[in-house]
C-alpha positions as CSV (number, residue, x, y, z in Angstrom):
1,M,-4.0,-13.5,-19.8
2,Q,-1.7,-16.2,-18.4
3,V,-2.4,-17.6,-15.0
4,A,0.5,-19.6,-13.5
5,G,-1.4,-21.1,-10.6
6,L,-4.3,-20.8,-8.2
7,V,-5.3,-21.3,-4.6
8,P,-8.8,-22.8,-4.7
9,F,-9.9,-21.7,-1.2
10,S,-8.5,-18.9,1.0
11,T,-9.8,-17.0,4.0
12,V,-6.8,-14.7,4.3
13,D,-6.3,-13.1,0.8
14,Y,-9.5,-11.0,0.8
15,P,-10.6,-9.8,4.3
16,G,-13.9,-11.3,5.4
17,Q,-14.5,-13.3,2.2
18,L,-14.0,-16.9,1.1
19,C,-12.0,-16.5,-2.1
20,A,-9.9,-18.2,-4.7
21,V,-6.6,-16.6,-5.7
22,L,-5.3,-16.6,-9.3
23,F,-1.6,-16.0,-9.7
24,V,-1.1,-14.0,-12.9
25,Q,2.2,-14.5,-14.8
26,G,4.6,-11.6,-15.2
27,C,6.0,-8.7,-13.2
28,P,8.2,-5.7,-14.2
29,L,9.8,-5.4,-10.8
30,R,12.7,-7.4,-9.3
31,C,12.1,-7.0,-5.6
32,R,14.9,-8.4,-3.5
33,Y,12.5,-10.3,-1.2
34,C,10.3,-11.8,-3.9
35,H,9.2,-15.3,-3.0
36,N,7.5,-16.1,-6.3
37,P,10.4,-15.6,-8.8
38,H,8.9,-18.1,-11.2
39,L,6.1,-15.5,-11.8
40,L,8.5,-12.8,-13.0
41,P,8.8,-13.7,-16.7
42,R,6.0,-12.3,-19.0
43,A,5.1,-15.7,-20.3
44,A,5.5,-19.3,-19.0
45,Q,4.9,-22.6,-20.8
46,A,3.0,-24.1,-17.9
47,A,0.6,-21.1,-17.5
48,Q,-3.1,-21.6,-18.0
49,A,-5.1,-19.5,-20.4
50,W,-8.0,-17.4,-19.1
51,P,-10.8,-19.3,-20.9
52,D,-9.8,-22.5,-19.1
53,L,-9.9,-20.6,-15.7
54,K,-13.3,-19.2,-16.6
55,S,-14.7,-22.7,-16.9
56,W,-13.2,-23.6,-13.5
57,L,-14.7,-20.4,-11.9
58,S,-18.1,-21.1,-13.3
59,R,-18.2,-24.3,-11.3
60,R,-17.4,-22.3,-8.1
61,V,-20.4,-20.0,-8.3
62,G,-22.2,-20.2,-5.0
63,L,-19.2,-21.8,-3.3
64,L,-16.9,-18.7,-3.2
65,D,-17.6,-15.1,-2.4
66,A,-14.7,-13.5,-4.3
67,I,-11.8,-14.0,-6.7
68,V,-8.5,-12.3,-6.1
69,F,-6.0,-11.7,-8.9
70,S,-2.5,-11.8,-7.5
71,G,0.9,-12.3,-9.1
72,G,3.4,-11.4,-10.3
73,E,1.8,-8.1,-11.2
74,P,-1.7,-8.6,-12.6
75,T,-1.9,-5.1,-14.1
76,A,1.0,-6.0,-16.4
77,Q,-1.4,-8.3,-18.4
78,A,-3.5,-6.3,-20.8
79,E,-6.4,-8.8,-20.6
80,L,-7.0,-8.1,-16.9
81,P,-9.9,-5.6,-17.3
82,E,-11.8,-8.2,-19.4
83,A,-11.1,-10.9,-16.9
84,L,-12.3,-8.8,-14.0
85,A,-15.5,-7.8,-15.8
86,E,-16.2,-11.5,-16.7
87,T,-15.5,-12.5,-13.1
88,R,-18.0,-9.9,-11.8
89,E,-20.6,-11.1,-14.3
90,M,-20.4,-14.5,-12.7
91,G,-21.4,-12.9,-9.4
92,F,-18.1,-12.9,-7.6
93,A,-16.6,-9.9,-5.8
94,T,-13.2,-9.0,-7.3
95,G,-10.0,-8.4,-5.5
96,L,-6.5,-7.4,-6.6
97,H,-3.0,-7.7,-5.1
98,T,-0.8,-5.1,-6.7
99,S,2.5,-3.3,-6.3
100,G,1.0,-0.2,-8.0
101,V,3.9,0.0,-10.3
102,L,1.6,0.5,-13.3
103,P,-0.7,3.2,-11.9
104,Q,-2.4,4.1,-15.2
105,R,-3.5,0.5,-15.7
106,L,-4.5,0.3,-12.1
107,E,-6.7,3.3,-12.5
108,R,-8.5,1.7,-15.4
109,V,-9.4,-1.4,-13.5
110,L,-10.4,0.3,-10.2
111,P,-14.1,0.5,-11.3
112,L,-14.0,-3.2,-11.8
113,L,-12.7,-4.0,-8.3
114,D,-14.3,-4.4,-4.8
115,W,-11.1,-4.6,-2.9
116,V,-7.4,-3.8,-3.4
117,G,-4.3,-5.0,-1.5
118,L,-1.6,-2.5,-2.3
119,D,2.1,-2.9,-1.4
120,I,3.9,0.0,0.2
121,K,7.4,-1.3,-0.3
122,A,9.5,1.5,1.1
123,P,9.5,5.3,1.5
124,F,8.7,6.5,-2.0
125,T,12.2,8.1,-2.3
126,R,13.8,4.7,-1.8
127,Y,11.6,2.4,-3.9
128,A,14.3,1.5,-6.4
129,A,16.5,0.1,-3.7
130,I,13.8,-2.6,-3.1
131,T,12.3,-3.0,-6.6
132,A,15.4,-2.5,-8.8
133,S,13.1,-0.3,-11.0
134,P,14.0,3.3,-11.4
135,G,11.0,5.6,-11.2
136,S,8.9,3.1,-9.3
137,G,8.5,5.3,-6.3
138,P,6.5,8.1,-8.0
139,R,4.4,5.5,-9.8
140,A,3.6,3.8,-6.5
141,R,2.6,7.1,-4.9
142,R,0.3,7.7,-7.8
143,A,-1.2,4.3,-7.3
144,L,-1.8,5.0,-3.6
145,E,-3.5,8.2,-4.4
146,A,-5.7,6.5,-7.0
147,V,-6.8,3.8,-4.6
148,L,-7.6,6.3,-1.8
149,A,-9.6,8.5,-4.2
150,S,-11.6,5.6,-5.6
151,G,-13.4,4.9,-2.3
152,I,-13.1,1.2,-2.6
153,S,-12.0,-1.1,0.3
154,Y,-8.3,-1.5,0.5
155,E,-5.4,-2.8,2.5
156,L,-1.9,-1.3,2.6
157,R,0.9,-3.6,3.5
158,T,4.7,-3.4,3.9
159,T,7.1,-6.4,4.0
160,V,9.7,-5.9,6.7
161,H,13.3,-7.1,6.7
162,P,15.9,-5.3,8.7
163,A,18.4,-5.5,5.8
164,L,15.9,-3.5,3.6
165,L,13.9,-1.2,5.9
166,D,15.1,0.3,9.2
167,A,13.2,2.1,11.9
168,Q,13.6,5.4,10.2
169,D,12.2,4.0,6.9
170,L,9.1,2.7,8.7
171,L,8.6,6.0,10.5
172,E,8.9,7.8,7.2
173,I,6.3,5.5,5.6
174,A,4.0,6.0,8.6
175,C,4.3,9.8,8.3
176,T,3.4,9.6,4.6
177,L,0.4,7.4,5.2
178,E,-0.7,9.8,8.0
179,N,-0.6,12.7,5.6
180,Y,-2.9,10.8,3.2
181,G,-5.3,10.1,6.1
182,V,-4.6,6.3,6.2
183,R,-5.8,4.7,9.4
184,R,-4.9,1.0,8.8
185,W,-1.5,-0.6,7.8
186,V,-0.2,-4.1,7.8
187,L,3.4,-4.9,8.5
188,Q,4.1,-8.4,7.2
189,K,7.0,-10.7,7.9
190,F,9.5,-11.5,5.1
191,R,9.2,-15.0,3.8
192,P,12.5,-16.7,3.0
193,L,11.0,-19.6,1.1
194,G,11.5,-19.0,-2.6
195,C,13.6,-15.9,-2.2
196,D,16.6,-15.9,-4.5
197,D,18.6,-13.2,-2.6
198,A,21.1,-15.1,-0.4
199,R,21.7,-12.0,1.6
200,L,18.1,-12.1,2.9
201,T,18.3,-15.5,4.5
202,T,17.4,-14.5,8.1
203,S,13.7,-14.1,8.6
204,P,13.2,-11.4,11.2
205,S,10.8,-11.8,14.0
206,L,7.9,-9.4,13.9
207,P,7.7,-9.0,17.7
208,A,11.1,-7.2,17.4
209,L,9.1,-4.3,15.9
210,E,7.0,-3.9,19.1
211,P,9.3,-1.2,20.6
212,L,8.7,0.9,17.5
213,L,4.9,0.3,17.4
214,P,3.9,3.2,19.7
215,A,5.6,5.7,17.5
216,L,4.2,4.2,14.4
217,R,0.7,4.1,15.8
218,L,0.8,7.8,16.7
219,R,0.8,8.2,12.9
220,V,-1.3,5.2,11.8
221,P,-3.4,3.9,14.6
222,G,-4.6,0.6,13.1
223,I,-1.4,-1.3,12.5
224,T,-1.5,-5.1,12.2
225,L,1.5,-7.4,12.4
226,R,1.2,-10.4,10.1
C-alpha cells in the first residue's frame, strides 16, 4: 500500500479522538471539487510504503487514540485490510474516509473499522455529474447501506458548492437520508485550494445555506455546517 502523506496529529478527522491521518495514494473518481489531485494516480514516486509507516506508528503507541486512512480512496488499495488489521493489533482505533465508490471492498474492511466518514456527494441519480464516473451513484448507495447495516460509528458528509448542488439537490439528499433513518449529516464548505477546476473558483459561504436549514432539518435533525 502506498501512502502519499500524513498528518501526525489531528483532532478533527475522527470525532472525539486524537488521531493521525494517512493519505493513501490512488482514486478512481475525478470529482470536480477535489482538492488533492496529486493523490489521484494509482502510484506515485514519492509515496511511502506501508512497512515504513508501521515503524512510525509503533512509536506513536500511547500518544494517539486512532489512525484514520484517508485519500485518495483507501479502498482502492488491495493492501488496506492487512494495514487496518495491523493498526488494530498495535492498539489503535481505526477510521476510514471513503467515497464508497468500491462498496464490495468497503464491506470487506468494515469489520476492521471503528469509525467511517462516508461522502454523500450528490443525489444518487446525479453522482456521475460530480464524480465523472458512470455507475458511481448505485455503488455509493450500496456503500451507505453497508455502513448503516454494520452498526459502527459513522459520519455522512456532503461538500457544498452552488455550481454543483442546488437547494433541490440538498433536499433530495435529505429525503434519501431520512428514508434510511439517518439523524446526523455534515454539510461542508468547498475548499478552493488545490482544486483544478477553474469554474469552481468561488468558495461559497456556508451561512448562505441557513434559509434552507429548517427544511433540511425536518428530514435530518442533526445537521452540522463545517
